[in-house]
C-alpha positions, 0 to 999 in steps of 0.5 A, a space after each residue: 500500500 502506498 504510504 506517502 503523500 505525493 507532493 511532487 506531482 502537485 508541483 510539476 505542472 508542465 515543469 513549473 516549479 510551483 503554481 499560483 493560487 489563481 492557477 490552482 483554482 482555475 485548474 479545479 474549475 476546468 476539471 470540475 466543469 467537465 465533471 459537472 457536464 458528465 454527471 448532468 448527462 448521466 443523471 438526466 436519465 434517472 430523473 427523466 425516466 418517470 416520463 419516458 419509461 413508457 416510450 421504450 417499455 410500453 407494457 406493464 405497470 409503473 413499477 415494472 416500467 421503472 424496474 426496466 429503466 432502472 435495469 438499463 441505468 444499472 447496465 450503464 454502471 456495468 461498463 464503468 470498470 472497463 471505462 475505469 481501466 481504459 481511461 485509467 491507462 490513458 490518464 497514467 500513460 498519456 496524461 490526465 488531460 487527454 483522458 478527461 477530454 476524451 471522456 467528456 466527448 463520449 458522454 455527450 455523444 451518448 446523451 445526444 443519441 438518447 435525445 434523438 432516439 425514436 420510441 418503441 412504437 416507431 422502431 420496435 425492439 430497436 428502441 430499448 436496444 439502442 437506449 441500452 447501447 447509448 447508456 453503455 457508452 455513457 457508462 464507459 465514459 463515466 467510468 473513466 471520468 471519476 478516476 482521472 478527475 479525482 487524480 487530477 484534482 488531488 494533484 493540483 490541490 495544495 498540501 494541508 488543504 487537499 480535503 477542501 480542494 478535492 471536495 469540489 469533485 463532489 460539488 460538481 458531481 452533485 451540481 450536475 445531478 442538481 442541474 439535471 433535477 432543476 431542469 426537470 423541475 423547470 420543464 414541469 412548470 413550463 410543460 404539461 405532464 402530457 407534453 413531458 411524456 410525449 417529447 419534453 423529456 428529450 430536452 435535458 438530453 439535448 442540453 447536456 450535449 450542448 454543455 459539452 462545448 463549454 467543458 471542452 473549451 475549459 479543459 483544453 486550457 488545463 495544465 498537465 499534472 503528471 510528468 514525463 518520468 511518471 508516464 514513462 514508468 514501466 508500471 504506468 497504467 498497467 494492471 501489473 503495476 496496480 497488482 503491487 498495490 492490491 491491498 489499497 485496491 481492495 480497501 477502496 472497494 470496501 468503503 466505496 461499496 458502502 459510500 456509493 450505495 448510500 449516495 445513490 440511495 439518497 439521491 437518484 433513487 430517493 425521488 422515485 422512493 418518495 413517489 412510488 412508496 410514500 405516494 408523494 406528488 411528482 412535482 413535490 418530490 422533485 422540488 424537495 430533492 432539488 432543495 436537498 441536493 442544493 444543501 448537500 452540494 454546499 456541505 461538501 467543502 465544509 466537510 472536506 475542510 474538516 477532514 483536513 483537520 481531523 484526518 480522512 480516517 475519522 471522517 470515514 469512521 463517522 460515515 460508516 458508523 452513522 450510515 449503519 445506525 441511521 439508515 433503517 430508521 430514516 427509510 422506515 419513517 419515510 415510507 409513511 411520511 406525509 409532511 414534505 418538511 419532515 421528508 426534507 429533514 430526514 433526507 437531509 440527515 441521510 445526506 449529511 451522513 453521506 457527506 463524510 464519505 463524498 467530500 473526501 472520496 476522491 482524495 482518499 483514494 488518490 492518496 492510496 496509490 502512487 502517481 504511475 498507477 493513480 488514475 487506474 487505481 482510483 478509477 478501476 476500484 471505484 468503478 467496480 464498487 459502483 457497478 456492483 453496489 451503487 449503480 444497482 441500488 435502484 434495481 435492487 430496491 425496486 426488485 425487493 419492492 416488487 417482491 413485497 420485501 422493501 424493508 430488506 433493502 433498508 438493511 442491505 444499505 445499513 449493512 454496507 455502511 457497517 462494512 465501510 466502517 470496518 474497512 475504515 478501521 484499517 486506514 492508517 492513522 494520522 502521522 503514520 505516513 499517510 494523512 488518513 
């Protein structure tokens, strides 16, 4: 396991001895812009699925249709390990910048395809087949985006404030999710329910493709954080090189499984849960989740800065313990909640707990791998855990609901929180090489 923080890559921006605060902030903004677009495109699918499920899967009751769209959503996650491997290799072997430019182009292409895709009535089974293909393409892109952007932001961040700077990865990730949800809320106010179901759901996908132009422009101006020596290393971007750090890889798998499952349960799935289980109105649920995600986004820098004070290890222990203890009560009460304010308070409690993971997720993983396999190590481990646990959250939840055992999902999420706690116990303490 890689035990020393790497200060060399922080200061090797294309051979510069150091970078100014302004350059550092611009680098964070540039990397984050593409991250925001990537996640906007990816989450638009989840938030719009309530409106286009019948277009691609015309038969069945609402739960069955949502289950089928959730299956396609989960399938996109299954491509993440491949994306994490491919883009991790590119990021370690050819530079972080090249990897980030390619990934944002791929994501937006997939989004544009979905925006223009005919429905089942027009092309039959080709409609769900092409929808699946577009989602697999997007999943490949997102699988590569996370690892490379997390690596880049950790290498740009200044020592002693890495938690604060790196937290902006989830600020933009949540921001992309929030922007997707806000777009849906605006469309709900402008268009009728019939118009949204007929054609209005396509607008957010087209908007995501247009946003790529700005992201590409900003990312083109980024400096490279990896140096020639790192990219020329014999282990650069290789699975053989990553195998030397397999303990770190397995630990990342462990706490990412719990963190990602909690994150997707209380963000992407929560809107459906409020509508499908708590019988909340679509628009009320959307407004509630928009407000919750906005506060959640603002929390990230504060909790990230806190990790710089108390250490990454203690942040993860707080997350794991509270997720294990509080998840079942929160989801149980939400089943029968009637007050939107109470629902908001419960969702926010869950998101505050999750913030102890999300705010430091990228930097924690990046600090566990050396620079020659950092993008690969972060991207692949994160992608595998997300494919198995995070991306399947909706599918598992809806499947258990359809089987009449919805409460089993609550205990599943709680159990994975406990796993994150146990793995976090093995993280090195502050002052033992790595500031965790």
